[in-house]
C-alpha positions in Angstrom: -1.8 34.5 40.5 -4.0 32.4 38.1 -2.4 30.6 35.2 -3.7 31.7 31.8 -5.1 28.3 30.9 -6.5 29.7 27.7 -3.0 30.6 26.5 -1.5 27.1 26.5 1.8 27.1 24.7 1.8 23.3 24.1 -0.3 20.2 24.5 0.8 17.5 27.0 2.1 15.1 24.4 4.2 17.7 22.4 7.2 18.5 24.5 10.6 17.0 23.6 14.2 17.4 24.5 14.5 20.3 22.1 12.2 22.3 24.4 14.5 22.1 27.4 15.0 25.6 28.9 11.7 27.0 27.5 8.9 28.3 29.8 5.6 26.6 28.9 2.0 26.6 30.0 0.0 23.3 30.0 -3.5 22.4 31.0 -5.2 19.0 31.4 -6.3 16.3 33.8 -4.2 14.7 36.6 -3.5 11.2 35.4 -1.5 10.2 38.5 0.3 11.9 41.4 3.2 10.7 43.5 4.3 12.4 46.7 8.0 11.7 47.4 8.2 13.8 50.5 10.6 16.4 49.3 9.1 16.5 45.8 5.8 15.7 44.2 5.4 14.3 40.7 2.2 14.7 38.7 1.5 13.1 35.3 -0.6 15.6 33.4 -2.8 14.3 30.5 -4.7 15.7 27.6 -5.8 14.1 24.3 -2.2 14.3 22.9 -0.5 12.4 25.7 1.2 12.8 29.1 3.9 15.2 30.5 5.5 14.6 33.9 5.3 17.7 36.2 7.8 18.2 39.0 6.9 20.3 42.1 9.7 21.3 44.5 9.5 22.7 48.0 11.3 25.9 47.0 8.2 26.8 45.0 6.1 26.4 48.2 2.7 27.6 46.9 2.7 25.4 43.9 4.2 22.5 45.9 1.5 22.7 48.6 -1.2 22.8 45.9 0.2 19.8 44.2 0.1 17.7 47.3 -3.7 18.1 47.4 -4.3 16.8 43.9 -6.3 13.7 43.1 -6.8 11.8 39.8 -8.8 13.7 37.2 -8.6 17.1 38.9 -8.2 19.7 36.2 -5.2 22.0 36.4 -3.2 24.5 34.5 0.5 25.0 35.1 3.4 27.2 34.1 7.0 26.1 34.4 10.3 25.4 32.8 11.1 22.3 30.6 14.1 20.4 32.1 15.8 17.2 31.1 15.1 14.0 33.1 18.6 12.8 32.5 19.1 9.2 33.5 15.5 8.9 34.6 14.1 8.9 31.0 10.8 7.1 30.6 10.9 5.3 27.2 7.2 4.3 27.5 6.0 7.8 26.7 6.9 10.2 23.9 7.7 13.0 26.4 9.9 10.7 28.5 13.1 12.6 28.1 11.8 15.8 29.7 9.6 17.1 32.6 8.3 20.5 33.6 9.5 22.1 36.8 6.3 23.9 37.8 6.5 27.5 39.2 2.7 28.2 39.1 -0.4 26.1 39.3 -4.1 26.8 39.0 -6.6 24.1 40.2 -9.4 24.7 37.8 -11.8 21.9 38.8 -11.8 19.2 41.5 -13.0 15.7 40.7 -15.3 13.7 42.9 -14.6 10.0 43.7 -14.6 8.2 40.4 -16.9 5.2 39.5 -13.9 3.7 37.8 -10.3 4.8 37.3 -9.5 6.4 33.9 -5.9 5.2 33.9 -6.4 1.6 35.1 -7.3 -1.6 33.4 -11.1 -1.6 33.2 -12.9 -4.4 35.0 -16.4 -2.9 35.2 -19.7 -3.7 33.5 -20.8 -2.1 30.3 -23.8 -0.4 31.8 -21.5 1.5 34.2 -19.2 2.5 31.4 -22.1 3.8 29.3 -23.7 5.6 32.3 -20.4 7.5 32.7 -19.6 7.5 29.0 -18.0 11.0 29.2 -15.4 9.5 31.6 -14.9 6.4 29.5 -14.2 8.7 26.5 -11.3 10.3 28.4 -9.3 7.1 28.1 -6.5 7.3 25.6 -7.7 4.3 23.6 -11.2 5.8 23.3 -9.7 9.2 22.2 -7.7 7.3 19.6 -10.8 5.6 18.2 -12.8 8.8 17.8 -9.9 10.7 16.3 -9.6 7.8 13.8 -13.3 8.1 13.1 -12.8 11.8 12.4 -9.9 11.0 10.0 -12.1 8.5 8.2 -15.0 10.9 7.8 -12.7 13.7 6.7 -11.1 11.5 4.1 -14.5 10.5 2.7 -15.8 14.0 2.5 -12.7 15.4 0.9 -12.5 12.5 -1.6 -16.1 13.0 -2.8 -15.8 16.7 -2.9 -12.7 16.4 -5.1 -14.6 14.1 -7.4 -17.5 16.4 -8.1 -20.1 15.1 -5.6 -22.7 17.4 -4.0 -23.6 16.9 -0.4 -27.4 17.4 0.2 -29.3 16.6 3.4 -32.3 14.3 3.2 -35.2 14.5 5.6 -35.4 12.6 9.0 -39.2 12.9 9.1 -40.4 10.8 6.2 -42.8 8.1 5.1 -42.8 4.6 6.4 -41.7 2.2 3.5 -40.8 -1.5 3.7 -37.0 -1.7 3.9 -36.3 -4.9 5.8 -36.5 -3.7 9.4 -39.1 -2.1 11.6 -39.3 1.7 11.4 -39.0 4.1 14.3 -42.3 6.0 14.2 -42.9 9.6 15.2 -46.5 10.7 15.7 -47.7 13.9 14.1 -49.3 16.5 16.4 -50.9 18.5 13.5 -52.3 15.4 11.7 -53.6 13.2 14.5 -53.4 9.5 13.9 -50.6 9.8 11.3 -46.9 9.1 11.7 -43.6 10.0 10.3 -40.9 7.3 10.1 -37.2 7.9 10.8 -35.3 6.8 7.7 -33.6 3.4 7.5 -31.7 4.9 4.6 -32.1 7.8 2.2 -32.5 5.3 -0.7 -35.6 6.8 -2.4 -34.4 10.4 -1.9 -31.0 9.8 -3.5 -32.7 8.3 -6.5 -34.8 11.4 -6.8 -31.7 13.5 -6.7 -30.5 11.7 -9.8 -33.9 12.2 -11.5 -33.6 15.9 -10.5 -30.3 16.1 -12.4 -27.7 16.5 -9.7 -25.6 13.8 -11.3 -23.4 13.0 -8.3 -24.6 13.0 -4.6 -22.8 11.9 -1.4 -23.8 12.4 2.2 -22.6 11.1 5.6 -26.0 10.6 7.1 -27.7 9.2 10.3 -30.0 6.3 9.8 -32.4 4.4 12.1 -33.6 0.8 12.4 -35.7 -0.8 15.1 -34.3 -4.3 15.0 -32.8 -6.8 17.4 -29.3 -5.6 18.4 -26.0 -7.3 18.5 -22.3 -6.3 18.5 -22.4 -4.9 15.0 -25.8 -3.3 15.2 -27.2 -0.1 16.8 -30.7 1.5 16.5 -29.1 4.7 15.1 -26.0 4.5 12.9 -24.1 6.6 10.4 -23.4 5.6 6.8 -22.0 7.1 3.7 -24.7 7.4 1.1 -23.8 7.9 -2.5 -25.5 8.0 -5.9 -24.3 8.6 -9.5 -26.2 9.1 -12.8 -25.4 7.7 -16.2 -23.3 4.9 -14.8 -23.0 1.1 -14.8 -21.8 -0.8 -11.8 -18.1 -0.7 -12.8 -18.3 3.1 -12.7 -19.7 3.1 -9.1 -17.3 0.4 -8.0 -14.3 2.3 -9.3 -15.2 5.5 -7.5 -15.8 3.5 -4.3 -12.4 1.8 -4.6 -10.8 5.2 -4.8 -12.5 6.3 -1.7 -11.5 3.1 0.2 -7.9 3.6 -1.0 -8.0 7.2 0.4 -9.4 5.9 3.8 -6.7 3.4 4.2 -4.0 5.9 3.2 -5.2 8.7 5.5 -6.3 6.6 8.4 -3.8 3.7 8.4 -0.9 4.8 6.2 -1.5 1.9 3.9 -1.6 1.7 0.1 -4.3 -0.6 -1.1 -3.6 -2.0 -4.6 -6.4 -1.4 -7.1 -8.5 -2.7 -8.7 -9.9 -4.9 -6.0 -10.7 -8.5 -6.8 -14.2 -9.5 -8.1 -16.0 -12.7 -7.2 -19.5 -13.8 -8.2 -22.0 -14.7 -5.5 -22.1 -18.2 -6.9 -18.4 -18.7 -6.7 -18.4 -17.3 -3.1 -21.1 -19.7 -2.0 -19.3 -22.7 -3.7 -15.9 -22.0 -2.2 -16.7 -20.4 1.1 -20.4 -21.1 1.9 -21.2 -17.5 2.3 -21.6 -14.4 0.1 -19.1 -12.4 2.3 -16.1 -14.7 2.4 -13.0 -14.2 4.5 -10.2 -14.9 2.0 -7.3 -14.5 4.4 -7.1 -18.3 4.8 -7.9 -21.4 2.9 -10.1 -24.3 4.2 -12.3 -23.9 1.2 -15.4 -26.0 0.6 -15.2 -28.9 -1.8 -18.2 -30.5 -3.6 -17.9 -34.3 -3.4 -21.5 -35.1 -4.3 -20.6 -37.2 -7.4 -17.6 -38.9 -5.7 -19.7 -40.2 -2.8 -23.0 -40.8 -4.7 -22.5 -44.6 -4.9 -21.4 -45.1 -1.3 -23.4 -47.4 1.0 -23.9 -44.6 3.5 -27.6 -43.6 4.1 -26.8 -40.2 5.5 -25.2 -39.2 2.2 -27.5 -41.2 0.0 -30.7 -39.7 1.5 -29.4 -36.2 1.1 -28.4 -36.7 -2.6 -31.7 -38.5 -3.4 -33.6 -35.5 -2.0 -31.8 -33.2 -4.4 -29.1 -32.1 -1.9 -25.4 -32.0 -2.0 -22.4 -33.3 0.0 -19.5 -30.9 0.6 -16.4 -31.1 2.8 -13.6 -29.1 4.3 -10.0 -30.5 4.8 -8.0 -29.3 7.8 -4.8 -30.4 9.3 -3.3 -30.1 12.7 -2.9 -31.9 16.1 -5.3 -29.4 17.7 -8.3 -31.1 16.1 -8.6 -33.7 18.8 -11.7 -35.8 19.5 -12.8 -33.4 22.2 -12.5 -30.4 19.8 -14.4 -32.2 17.0 -17.1 -33.4 19.4 -17.5 -29.7 20.5 -17.9 -28.6 16.9 -20.6 -31.3 16.4 -22.5 -30.0 19.4 -22.3 -26.4 18.0 -23.9 -27.5 14.8 -26.6 -29.3 16.6 -27.3 -26.1 18.5 -27.7 -24.3 15.1 -30.2 -26.9 13.9 -27.8 -29.3 12.2 -28.0 -33.1 12.5 -24.3 -33.6 13.1 -20.8 -33.4 11.6 -19.7 -36.6 9.8 -15.8 -36.7 9.7 -12.9 -38.9 9.3 -9.1 -38.7 9.6 -6.6 -39.4 6.9 -3.7 -41.8 7.6 -1.0 -43.6 5.7 -1.8 -47.3 5.9 0.2 -50.4 4.8 -1.6 -50.5 1.5 -1.7 -46.7 1.0 -4.0 -43.9 2.0 -6.8 -44.9 4.3 -9.4 -43.3 6.5 -9.5 -43.8 10.3 -12.2 -43.1 12.9 -15.5 -41.5 12.4 -17.2 -42.8 9.2 -14.0 -44.3 7.8 -15.5 -47.7 6.9 -17.9 -46.2 4.4 -15.1 -44.5 2.5 -12.4 -47.1 2.1 -13.3 -48.0 -1.5 -12.7 -44.4 -2.6 -10.2 -43.2 0.0 -7.3 -42.5 -2.3 -9.5 -41.0 -5.0 -11.3 -38.8 -2.6 -8.1 -37.6 -0.9 -6.6 -36.7 -4.3 -9.7 -34.8 -5.3 -9.9 -32.7 -2.2 -6.1 -32.4 -1.5 -6.2 -34.4 1.8 -3.0 -35.9 3.1 -2.1 -38.1 6.2 -2.8 -36.2 9.4 -5.7 -34.2 7.9 -9.3 -34.3 9.1 -12.1 -34.2 6.6 -15.4 -32.6 7.7 -18.4 -33.6 5.6 -21.8 -32.0 5.4 -24.8 -33.5 3.5 -28.1 -31.8 3.0 -29.8 -29.0 1.2 -27.4 -26.6 -0.5 -28.2 -23.6 1.7 -27.8 -25.6 4.9 -24.6 -27.3 3.8 -23.1 -23.8 3.0 -24.2 -22.4 6.3 -22.9 -25.2 8.5 -19.6 -25.6 6.7 -19.0 -21.9 6.7 -19.3 -22.0 10.5 -17.0 -25.0 10.7 -14.5 -23.3 8.4 -14.4 -20.1 10.6 -14.2 -22.0 13.8 -11.5 -24.4 12.7 -9.4 -21.5 11.4 -9.6 -19.9 14.8 -8.7 -23.1 16.6 -5.7 -23.7 14.3 -4.7 -20.0 14.6 -4.3 -19.6 10.8 -6.2 -16.3 10.4 -3.5 -13.6 9.7 -3.5 -10.5 11.8 -3.1 -7.0 10.3 -4.0 -8.2 6.8 -6.8 -6.5 4.8 -8.4 -8.6 2.2 -11.0 -6.6 0.2 -13.1 -7.9 -2.6 -16.3 -7.2 -4.5 -19.1 -9.8 -4.6 -21.2 -9.4 -7.8 -23.9 -11.2 -9.8 -26.3 -11.9 -7.0 -29.7 -13.5 -7.8 -32.2 -10.7 -8.3 -34.8 -12.7 -6.4 -34.8 -15.5 -3.8 -37.7 -17.9 -3.1 -39.4 -17.5 0.3 -40.3 -21.0 1.2 -42.6 -20.0 4.1 -44.6 -17.4 2.2 -44.3 -19.3 -1.2 -43.4 -16.2 -3.1 -40.4 -14.4 -4.6 -38.5 -11.8 -2.5 -35.8 -9.3 -3.4 -32.3 -10.4 -2.6 -31.4 -6.8 -1.9 -34.3 -4.4 -2.4 -37.1 -4.0 -5.1 -35.3 -1.1 -6.9 -32.3 -3.2 -7.8 -31.9 -3.5 -11.6 -31.5 -6.9 -13.3 -28.6 -7.6 -15.6 -29.5 -6.6 -19.1 -28.6 -10.0 -20.5 -31.0 -11.7 -18.0 -34.0 -9.4 -18.4 -35.7 -11.7 -20.8 -36.0 -14.4 -18.1 -37.8 -12.1 -15.6 -41.2 -13.5 -16.4 -40.3 -17.1 -17.5 -37.5 -18.0 -15.1 -37.1 -15.3 -12.4 -34.9 -17.5 -10.2 -32.1 -17.4 -12.8 -32.1 -13.6 -13.2 -28.9 -11.9 -11.8 -28.9 -8.4 -10.5 -26.6 -5.4 -10.9 -25.8 -5.3 -7.2 -22.3 -5.2 -5.6 -21.2 -5.8 -2.1 -17.7 -4.8 -0.8 -16.3 -7.4 1.7 -13.4 -6.9 4.1 -12.1 -10.0 6.0 -15.4 -11.7 6.0 -17.5 -8.6 6.8 -19.8 -6.8 4.4 -18.6 -3.2 4.5 -20.7 -1.7 1.7 -23.6 -2.6 -0.5 -25.1 -1.0 -3.5 -26.6 -1.5 -7.0 -27.6 0.0 -10.2 -31.3 1.0 -9.8 -34.2 0.3 -12.0 -34.8 3.6 -14.0 -37.6 2.4 -16.3 -41.2 2.5 -14.9 -42.2 -0.6 -16.9 -39.4 -2.7 -15.5 -40.1 -1.5 -12.0 -43.7 -2.4 -12.3 -42.8 -5.8 -13.6 -40.5 -6.5 -10.6 -43.2 -5.3 -8.2 -45.7 -7.7 -9.9 -43.3 -10.7 -9.5 -42.8 -9.7 -5.8 -46.5 -9.8 -5.3 -46.8 -6.1 -4.8 -50.1 -4.9 -6.3 -50.5 -1.7 -8.2 -52.5 -0.3 -5.3 -49.8 -1.3 -2.7 -47.0 0.1 -4.9 -48.8 3.3 -5.3 -49.5 3.6 -1.5 -45.8 2.9 -0.6 -43.8 4.2 -3.5 -46.0 6.7 -5.3 -43.5 9.5 -5.3 -40.8 7.3 -6.8 -43.0 5.7 -9.4 -44.3 9.1 -10.3 -40.8 10.4 -10.7 -39.8 7.5 -13.0 -42.4 8.8 -15.5 -40.6 12.1 -16.0 -37.2 11.1 -17.6 -35.1 9.1 -15.1 -31.5 8.6 -16.1 -29.7 5.3 -15.5 -28.3 5.6 -12.0 -26.8 3.6 -9.1 -25.0 4.1 -5.9 -23.9 2.5 -2.7 -24.0 2.9 1.1 -21.5 1.8 3.7 -21.5 2.0 7.4 -19.1 4.6 8.8 -19.3 3.0 12.2 -18.5 -0.5 10.9 -15.4 0.8 8.9 -14.1 2.5 12.1 -14.8 -0.6 14.1 -12.7 -2.7 11.7 -9.9 -0.2 11.3 -9.6 0.3 15.1 -9.9 -3.5 15.8 -12.7 -2.7 18.2 -15.0 -5.4 19.6 -18.4 -3.8 18.8 -20.1 -0.8 17.3 -20.6 0.5 20.8 -16.9 1.2 21.0 -16.9 3.5 18.0 -20.2 5.4 18.6 -19.9 8.3 21.1 -23.1 7.7 23.0 -24.4 4.2 22.0 -27.3 2.1 23.2 -27.1 -1.2 25.0 -28.4 -4.4 23.5 -31.8 -3.5 25.1 -31.7 -0.3 23.0 -31.3 1.8 26.3 -29.0 4.7 26.9 -27.8 4.4 30.5 -26.4 8.0 30.3 -29.7 9.7 29.7 -32.1 6.9 30.7 -33.7 7.0 27.2 -36.2 5.8 26.3 -38.3 7.2 29.1 -41.9 7.9 29.8 -43.5 11.3 29.0 -46.3 13.2 30.6 -50.0 12.7 29.9 -50.2 16.2 28.6 -47.6 15.4 25.9 -49.6 12.3 25.0 -52.8 14.2 24.9 -51.2 16.7 22.4 -50.5 13.8 20.1 -53.9 12.1 20.7 -52.2 9.0 22.0 -52.9 6.7 24.9 -50.6 4.0 26.4 -52.0 0.5 26.3 -51.4 -1.4 29.5 -48.6 -4.0 29.3 -49.8 -7.6 29.4 -49.4 -9.3 32.8 
């Protein structure tokens, strides 16, 4: 008699000692099976956990069927919950009970597996992605995607409760410059023309505000054809949000509430609000990067003026060229000569010239420097140590050069040294906002101004007068949310005045003709009563990756691509027939030899 698998009374992780004596029906996958001669034990698994099944010879039909089972066979069983007595398994939630099976129905047999579901994985990523449906059966993967569901649910509920409207934006749209290459889709009905898959719904959400919707939020799929790495995928999911009649504090406050809800629902944590604010200038000065990890110290110290008069050409040349000298102070016996030599080679691999350093010691006459470039610092040793907080046993890492290079290299050293010393706290969530970015950055190669964020970002009202005369000093109304050194969200108040938008385009070197070609529909909309508005976007995948402590975005996307943008499961991208190409009036250019 077949077990009514569609009438499960419980899931496999739900049974407890209170259920002893009840007759239950379970269904799931065989996690393991053990034949003890007289009795056979099977661990049955579903997404909630594991229940041990016991098959005894007196139930001969069920016992015989159990002895034929292999891992990942799909079965349904009916039986009585019994206590395991002294054989309790404390490692699983159902460890106090087992089910003595009276009936079994083998629903599906499993062929030999490419890798075991319940073992430690030691297989290549391509194999895991080729059989992704098997990889997703693993409890840790089930946990990640149920966490992802919780995060998405928390976001949707939060914005619904706060009066936001969810409206879909098109996937087939116009190619506009947004920082990465577009994925293009040829049009069959208009030969020679192409749609672009959206890198973000940026322009459309601005149109929603101009249309009067006031508050919009959407969890949306986006696409970017760019070089891949652990935290990038060609298709990704983000929360997209926009609000009308707001300044940046209004947007930031709403986002903070959403983040608090995410941490509460997904992690059971209460995040204190408001979150700290830090200007981009302060972040660069103290941490060398505009997305600082504030869980540990090792902050950058500017010693340019202290070392200006030293007879050390490396520093003197950098300062004379308009550069700076900064340092990091770190203590610990782990910073051996072998370790510091390795850090020096890492910087050289990044394009740096080296890593000047010295160690602080207590000499007979007081504080002194030893090793490295110590001889150049002896005249100011005590004064320098007092200024940067160095004490005997510490190592001082210096970096001279252009401001941007100094920040980049010392940020790398700061992060690496923190890892070597083991001072980065685990299970600590340091959130902060970075604000007051420069509106524009100078592109040295192209000798022109470029947008720090995007060309629709509004300048601060108090800096607007410098837009023509001193554009490099203009700050913007952007805001980035940073978590433990990772940018988790980015947004801004938008330019809502056509004259200011045209002025910014002009400074960026975008002609009226080019602006009309690329952004005509937005510029046209700004003519018809656009309210002040702003919003933000944050990557859902990246949030789940952080909260799940996963290693890459591929761990939190159900069917991801490899670093070569290939899907081993479906073999996409793939060739198509000549007939399909002919319909689109396309020909394939031969690859170069």
